[in-house]
C-alpha positions in Angstrom: -15.0 -10.6 -2.4 -14.3 -12.0 1.1 -15.8 -10.3 4.1 -14.3 -8.7 7.2 -14.4 -11.9 9.3 -11.7 -13.6 7.2 -9.4 -10.8 6.6 -10.9 -10.1 3.2 -10.4 -7.4 0.7 -12.7 -4.6 -0.4 -13.1 -0.9 -0.9 -13.2 1.7 1.8 -16.8 2.6 1.0 -17.8 -0.9 2.2 -15.8 -1.0 5.4 -18.1 -1.4 8.4 -18.1 1.1 11.2 -15.5 0.2 13.8 -13.5 -2.0 11.5 -9.9 -1.5 10.5 -8.0 -2.3 7.3 -4.9 -1.5 5.4 -4.8 0.5 2.2 -3.7 -1.7 -0.6 -4.1 0.6 -3.6 -5.5 4.0 -4.5 -6.9 3.8 -8.0 -6.0 6.4 -10.6 -9.7 7.4 -11.0 -9.6 9.0 -7.5 -10.0 12.8 -7.9 -7.6 14.7 -5.8 -5.3 11.6 -5.3 -2.4 13.8 -4.1 -4.7 15.5 -1.5 -5.4 12.1 0.0 -1.8 11.1 -0.1 -1.0 14.3 1.8 -3.2 13.2 4.7 -1.7 9.6 4.7 -4.1 7.6 2.5 -1.3 5.7 0.7 -0.6 1.9 0.3 0.4 0.3 3.6 -1.5 2.8 5.8 -3.9 1.3 8.4 -7.2 3.1 8.8 -10.4 2.7 10.7 -14.0 3.5 9.8 -15.4 5.8 12.5 -18.9 6.7 11.2 -21.2 7.0 8.2 -23.6 9.8 7.5 -27.2 8.6 7.8 -28.0 8.7 4.1 -24.6 7.4 2.9 -23.0 10.5 1.5 -20.0 11.1 3.8 -17.7 8.7 5.7 -15.5 9.6 8.7 -12.3 7.6 9.0 -9.3 7.7 11.2 -5.9 7.7 9.5 -2.9 7.7 11.8 -3.9 10.3 14.5 -6.3 12.3 12.3 -10.0 11.9 11.7 -11.2 13.0 8.3 -14.4 12.9 6.2 -14.6 11.9 2.6 -17.3 11.2 0.1 -18.5 7.7 -0.5 -17.7 8.0 -4.2 -14.0 8.7 -3.4 -13.9 5.9 -0.9 -15.0 3.5 -3.6 -11.6 4.1 -5.3 -9.5 3.1 -2.2 -8.8 -0.6 -2.2 -8.3 -2.3 1.2 -6.9 -5.6 2.5 -7.0 -7.4 5.9 -10.4 -6.2 7.3 -10.7 -6.7 11.0 -13.4 -5.6 13.5 
């Protein structure tokens, strides 16, 4: 997997704080897939990692004009492309 410096791909759970990327795919294993689609986490959407909980449980991301929190396990099922800091 390529890193953020070269526009690489990865999963949302690995995106560094402050970095942006575009959603490439939401895997079928994601529980509540429709719920995430309702808030804009769909292929082609740009998002930004805002913060991580100290012990790795929750992530806070910005999607469009909204900030939301999700579990790291859910974020591991959201594939990204074009990481940029």
